[in-house]
C-alpha positions as CSV (number, residue, x, y, z in Angstrom):
1,M,147.9,81.7,147.2
2,M,144.2,82.0,148.0
3,L,142.7,80.1,151.1
4,G,139.9,77.5,150.8
5,R,136.4,78.7,149.8
6,K,133.5,78.3,152.1
7,L,131.4,75.4,150.3
8,L,128.0,75.5,151.5
9,I,127.7,71.8,150.8
10,G,124.5,70.2,149.6
11,G,122.7,73.5,148.8
12,V,122.0,77.0,149.2
13,L,121.0,79.2,151.9
14,A,119.9,78.6,155.2
15,G,116.8,80.2,156.6
16,S,114.1,77.6,156.6
17,L,113.4,74.2,157.5
18,A,113.3,73.2,154.1
19,G,116.7,74.0,153.3
20,A,117.4,72.5,157.2
21,A,116.0,69.5,155.6
22,L,117.9,69.6,153.0
23,G,120.7,68.8,155.4
24,L,122.4,72.3,154.5
25,Y,125.9,73.3,156.1
26,A,127.7,76.2,155.9
27,H,131.1,77.2,157.2
28,A,131.0,77.7,160.6
29,Q,133.4,79.9,163.1
30,P,133.1,81.2,166.3
31,D,131.2,84.2,165.8
32,A,128.8,82.2,163.0
33,N,127.8,84.2,160.0
34,L,124.6,84.9,158.7
35,L,123.7,81.1,157.4
36,T,125.1,79.0,160.9
37,T,122.9,81.2,162.6
38,A,119.9,80.3,160.9
39,L,120.7,76.7,161.1
40,N,122.0,76.3,163.8
41,Q,123.5,72.8,163.3
42,A,126.7,74.1,160.9
43,V,130.0,71.9,160.4
44,G,132.8,73.8,159.1
45,R,134.3,72.8,155.7
46,T,136.7,74.4,153.1
47,V,137.6,73.6,149.9
48,A,140.6,74.4,148.0
49,Q,139.6,75.1,144.2
50,A,136.1,75.8,142.8
51,V,133.9,72.7,142.4
52,G,130.3,73.6,140.1
53,G,127.4,72.4,141.0
54,K,127.8,73.7,144.6
55,W,127.0,77.2,146.6
56,Y,129.6,79.1,148.2
57,E,130.0,81.9,150.6
58,Y,130.3,84.8,148.7
59,D,134.1,85.9,148.6
60,Q,135.2,88.8,146.3
61,A,138.8,87.2,144.7
62,F,137.0,83.7,143.8
63,F,134.3,85.2,142.4
64,R,136.2,87.8,140.3
65,E,138.3,84.9,139.2
66,D,135.1,82.5,138.7
67,L,133.7,85.4,136.2
68,T,136.8,86.2,134.5
69,A,137.6,82.3,133.8
70,G,134.0,82.3,132.3
71,H,132.4,79.8,134.6
72,P,128.2,79.8,135.0
73,V,127.9,81.9,137.9
74,L,124.8,82.7,139.8
75,V,124.9,85.2,143.2
76,A,121.8,84.6,145.6
77,V,121.7,87.7,147.6
78,H,120.2,86.6,151.2
79,A,119.1,87.9,153.8
80,E,118.9,86.1,157.0
81,W,115.7,87.5,158.4
82,C,113.8,87.5,154.8
83,T,110.9,85.0,154.3
84,T,111.3,85.2,150.4
85,C,114.9,83.7,150.6
86,A,113.7,81.2,152.4
87,A,111.3,80.5,150.2
88,Q,113.6,80.5,147.2
89,A,116.5,78.5,149.4
90,P,114.7,74.4,148.6
91,S,114.7,74.8,144.5
92,M,117.5,76.6,144.4
93,A,119.4,74.0,146.2
94,V,117.8,71.3,144.5
95,L,118.3,73.0,141.1
96,L,122.2,73.6,141.4
97,Q,122.7,70.1,141.9
98,E,121.1,68.6,139.1
99,P,123.2,67.5,135.8
100,E,122.9,70.5,133.7
101,F,124.3,72.8,135.9
102,K,127.3,70.4,136.9
103,D,129.3,73.2,135.9
104,A,127.7,76.6,137.3
105,I,128.8,78.0,140.8
106,G,126.6,79.7,143.3
107,Y,127.5,82.4,145.6
108,V,125.6,83.4,148.3
109,V,126.0,87.3,149.1
110,D,125.0,88.3,152.9
111,F,122.4,91.8,151.8
112,D,123.5,92.9,155.7
113,H,127.1,92.7,155.3
114,E,128.4,93.1,151.6
115,R,127.9,96.6,151.0
116,K,130.2,96.8,148.3
117,F,128.8,93.8,146.3
118,L,125.4,95.1,146.5
119,T,126.3,98.9,145.6
120,T,128.9,97.2,142.2
121,Y,126.2,95.3,141.2
122,K,123.2,97.8,142.2
123,V,121.1,95.4,144.0
124,R,118.6,97.2,146.1
125,Q,116.8,94.4,147.5
126,Q,117.0,91.1,149.3
127,S,115.9,87.7,147.6
128,T,117.8,89.3,144.3
129,I,119.5,86.1,142.0
130,I,122.0,87.2,139.5
131,V,123.1,85.0,136.6
132,F,126.8,85.7,134.7
133,K,127.2,84.2,131.7
134,D,131.0,84.5,129.9
135,G,131.6,87.3,132.9
136,V,128.7,89.3,131.9
137,E,125.6,89.5,134.0
138,V,123.0,87.6,131.3
139,A,119.5,88.0,133.8
140,R,118.5,89.2,137.0
141,S,115.7,88.1,139.2
142,V,113.6,89.3,142.4
143,A,111.9,87.8,144.8
144,E,111.2,84.9,142.4
145,T,110.2,81.7,144.3
146,D,108.6,79.7,141.7
147,R,110.9,76.2,140.8
148,K,110.4,76.4,137.1
149,A,110.9,80.1,137.2
150,L,114.1,79.8,138.7
151,R,115.2,77.0,136.6
152,Q,114.8,79.4,133.5
153,L,116.5,81.8,135.0
154,F,119.5,79.6,135.8
155,E,119.5,77.9,132.2
156,R,120.3,81.5,130.9
157,A,123.7,80.8,132.4
158,L,124.7,77.9,130.3
């Protein structure tokens, strides 16, 4: 039995004042992950099952399960120090909460610590967004911050 997912309530990606203004929360641990460090106001939450329309910390087991099940999956490769990542955060948080993306599941991959993911999916740069539909990568973008372009990218998962 798997433990609960680490839910980022209300959106995605810390590291920006806009993200903090959206009321983002990350799973808090004594050593604080990159998201809680960036926000400095995290509250611990976990959920036992996938909930669409939400962002989660990357977990290999849940990620593979969601891909296998054919869920629309969005991946944001994030680095705490990345200004582009911070610029992406507000749009990505709002978009995934919209009704059309209610079934999509988002994962935030830590660019500085998830080397296996980066190697497997050939990610060379933070601020990379990868879109999966029916378990297959269908789109990818690097450093995109325009909300309209991000919406079009996310729609590829549907």
